[in-house]
C-alpha positions in Angstrom: 88.5 78.4 104.0 87.3 74.9 103.3 90.5 74.3 101.3 92.5 74.3 104.6 93.5 70.7 105.8 91.7 69.3 109.0 95.2 69.1 110.7 95.3 72.8 110.8 92.0 73.2 112.2 92.6 70.5 114.8 95.9 72.0 115.8 94.3 75.3 116.2 91.4 74.2 118.2 93.7 72.0 120.6 96.1 75.0 121.1 93.1 77.6 121.9 94.8 79.7 124.5 98.2 79.4 123.1 97.5 81.3 119.9 98.7 84.6 119.9 95.9 86.6 121.3 94.3 89.2 119.2 94.3 93.0 120.5 90.8 93.9 121.5 90.8 96.8 119.3 92.0 95.2 116.1 88.7 94.9 114.2 87.6 98.4 115.2 90.9 99.7 114.1 91.1 97.7 110.9 87.6 99.2 109.9 88.9 102.6 110.5 92.0 102.2 108.8 90.2 100.8 105.5 87.8 103.6 105.6 89.2 106.8 104.2 86.4 108.7 105.4 86.5 107.7 108.8 85.5 110.1 111.4 88.7 111.7 113.8 86.6 111.0 116.6 86.4 107.6 115.9 89.9 106.9 115.9 90.6 109.2 118.9 87.9 107.2 121.3 90.2 104.2 120.0 93.4 105.8 121.3 92.1 107.1 124.4 90.9 103.3 125.5 94.4 102.2 124.8 97.0 103.3 126.8 99.9 101.6 124.6 98.7 103.3 121.6 97.9 106.5 123.4 101.6 106.8 124.9 103.1 105.6 121.5 101.1 108.4 119.6 102.0 111.3 121.9 105.6 110.0 121.7 105.7 110.3 117.8 104.1 113.7 118.2 106.8 114.9 120.7 109.9 113.3 118.9 112.6 115.6 118.0 112.0 114.4 114.2 108.5 115.6 114.5 109.0 118.9 116.5 112.3 119.9 114.9 113.4 121.7 118.0 110.7 124.2 117.8 107.4 123.1 118.6 106.1 122.7 122.0 105.2 119.4 123.6 101.7 118.3 123.5 99.5 116.2 125.8 96.4 116.0 123.7 95.2 113.3 121.5 93.6 115.9 119.1 96.7 117.8 118.9 98.9 114.9 118.4 96.8 113.7 115.3 96.9 117.4 113.9 100.4 117.2 114.2 100.9 114.1 112.8 98.3 113.7 110.2 95.6 111.1 110.2 97.3 108.8 107.9 100.4 108.6 110.1 98.3 108.1 113.2 96.1 105.4 111.9 99.6 103.4 110.9 101.1 104.1 114.5 97.9 102.6 116.1 97.8 99.4 114.1 101.6 99.3 114.4 101.5 99.2 118.3 98.6 96.7 118.3 100.5 94.4 116.0 103.5 94.8 118.1 101.9 93.5 121.2 101.7 90.2 119.1 105.6 90.2 119.1 105.8 91.3 122.8 104.1 87.8 124.0 107.1 86.0 122.5 110.5 85.3 123.6 113.5 85.6 121.2 115.1 82.5 119.7 118.3 81.3 119.3 119.7 82.6 115.9 116.7 84.7 115.4 115.5 88.0 116.7 111.7 88.9 116.7 112.7 92.5 116.4 113.9 91.5 112.7 110.8 89.7 112.0 108.9 92.8 113.2 111.2 95.2 110.8 110.5 92.6 108.1 106.7 93.0 108.4 107.0 96.7 108.7 109.2 97.1 105.7 106.6 94.5 103.6 103.6 96.8 104.8 105.3 100.2 103.7 106.1 98.6 100.6 102.8 97.1 99.7 101.2 100.5 100.4 104.0 101.8 97.8 103.3 99.5 95.3 99.5 99.4 95.8 99.6 103.3 95.0 102.0 102.8 92.1 99.9 100.2 90.4 96.5 101.8 91.2 95.2 99.2 93.3 91.4 99.5 94.2 91.9 97.9 97.4 94.9 100.1 98.3 93.3 101.0 101.6 93.8 97.5 102.8 97.5 97.3 101.3 99.4 98.2 104.8 97.6 96.1 107.1 97.7 93.4 104.9 101.7 93.8 104.4 101.9 93.8 108.3 99.9 91.0 108.6 101.4 88.7 106.2 103.8 86.5 108.2 101.3 86.2 111.4 101.5 82.9 111.0 105.5 82.7 111.6 104.3 84.2 115.1 102.0 81.3 115.5 104.7 78.8 114.7 107.1 80.4 117.3 104.5 80.2 119.8 103.4 76.5 119.0 107.0 75.2 119.2 109.8 77.4 119.2 112.4 74.4 118.5 110.4 73.4 115.3 110.4 77.0 114.1 114.5 77.5 115.0 115.0 74.1 113.2 113.1 75.3 109.9 115.1 78.4 109.9 118.6 76.7 110.2 117.3 74.1 107.6 116.5 77.0 105.3 120.0 78.6 105.8 122.0 75.4 105.5 120.3 74.9 102.1 119.6 78.2 100.7 115.8 78.0 100.7 113.0 80.2 101.6 110.9 79.2 104.6 107.9 78.4 102.4 110.2 75.8 100.4 111.4 74.4 103.7 108.0 74.0 105.0 107.0 72.1 101.9 110.4 69.8 102.1 109.9 69.0 105.8 106.3 68.6 105.4 105.8 71.0 108.4 102.9 73.5 108.9 102.7 76.3 106.2 102.9 79.7 107.9 100.8 81.3 105.1 97.8 78.6 105.7 98.1 78.8 109.3 98.3 82.7 109.5 95.0 82.9 107.5 93.2 80.4 109.6 94.1 82.4 112.6 93.2 85.7 110.5 89.7 83.8 110.0 89.4 82.6 113.9 90.0 86.2 114.7 87.2 87.8 112.3 89.6 90.1 110.7 89.0 91.6 107.4 88.8 88.8 104.5 90.9 90.9 102.3 93.8 90.4 105.1 92.7 86.8 105.2 93.2 86.1 101.3 96.5 87.8 101.3 97.8 86.0 104.2 96.9 82.6 102.7 98.2 83.4 99.1 101.2 85.6 99.2 103.6 82.8 98.2 101.4 81.3 95.7 102.1 82.6 91.9 99.5 80.7 89.6 95.9 82.6 90.0 94.4 79.1 89.3 95.9 78.0 92.5 94.2 80.5 94.7 91.3 78.7 95.6 88.0 80.7 95.7 89.5 83.9 94.5 87.8 85.3 91.5 88.2 89.3 92.3 90.8 90.4 89.7 91.6 93.2 92.3 92.3 90.8 95.2 94.5 88.9 92.8 96.2 91.9 92.3 96.5 92.8 95.9 98.0 89.2 96.3 100.4 90.0 93.5 101.5 93.4 95.5 102.2 91.5 98.8 104.4 88.9 97.1 106.1 91.6 95.2 106.7 93.6 98.4 107.9 90.8 100.2 110.6 90.0 97.7 111.7 93.5 97.3 112.2 94.0 101.0 114.0 90.8 101.0 116.4 91.8 98.2 116.8 95.2 100.1 117.7 92.9 103.3 115.2 95.2 105.6 114.7 93.2 108.8 114.7 89.3 108.6 111.7 86.8 107.8 113.7 83.8 108.9 115.8 83.1 105.8 118.2 84.6 103.4 117.6 83.0 100.2 116.7 85.4 97.6 114.7 83.4 94.7 113.6 85.1 91.4 110.3 86.2 91.0 108.7 83.6 88.3 108.2 84.9 84.8 104.6 83.9 84.7 104.4 86.5 87.5 106.5 89.4 86.2 104.5 89.2 82.7 101.0 89.3 84.4 102.1 92.5 86.4 103.8 93.9 83.2 107.1 94.0 85.0 110.2 94.3 83.0 113.7 95.1 83.9 113.2 98.9 84.1 110.0 98.7 86.1 111.6 96.2 88.6 114.1 98.7 89.2 111.6 101.4 89.5 109.6 99.4 91.9 112.4 99.0 93.9 113.9 102.4 94.2 110.2 103.4 95.0 110.0 101.3 97.7 113.5 102.2 99.0 112.7 106.1 99.0 109.6 104.7 100.9 111.5 103.1 103.7 114.1 105.9 104.1 110.8 108.6 104.4 109.9 106.2 107.5 113.1 105.2 109.0 112.8 107.6 111.8 109.2 106.5 112.5 110.6 102.9 112.5 113.3 104.0 114.7 111.2 106.0 117.1 109.1 102.9 117.4 111.4 100.5 118.2 113.0 102.2 121.1 111.5 101.6 124.8 
């Protein structure tokens, strides 16, 4: 990412060791999640080697919502995968892995990390829903791209909690979004910072690009992106982010709800009726995942 200013690289290098640490299994996990034909044993082996994921998968499999009061408790990961379904287990494993990043940080005044976590989960669910609706050819990446899109905010909290709180207070007082606040205050932009961290971690370029450009409307401003499928997925993350904000699901650090630009809506062929349908589809998906998210957030 040659377009990222040197100050970002310098900061990341100077704070190596202060950055949120990548869970060791993240790369292997993302490869499996993006491969619809991934073998069951590959996922099972990852789960067996990570106690947090192991316990979370079993917790889900044995929850009242899943057992419905009749199914016997299970202790085998293979049985848990069979009960939950492979796709659900993939999401639980990824959520658990990413959640570790939030656990490393302390909640700040006027801002709860749990709310940012819920926002990230909401964008993941919404992006996956929209990717299916708009027939994205990169739909296998949709959930992970949505879940990691605000990674830069975690890094900013790690770098300087006081500065981050100042930014969210500034955004609230002026009814700005965080991205606009970052521009006005000439502070580090979370999308740029997040993309650089994804690159440093060696995670999928698809996640890197959606993280980098999810606030950028014009395709011509998305440096180095030529694949129309990549532009489409970036647009879907942006739309998902907007809908989750409108539905007030979690909190990404600001309450402003700027309208989507006409250029964006025309490109995605979204009129008032289609926007309403997208919103309803996302809301339905959130409702369907409500029990899972509630279980996940419990200690």
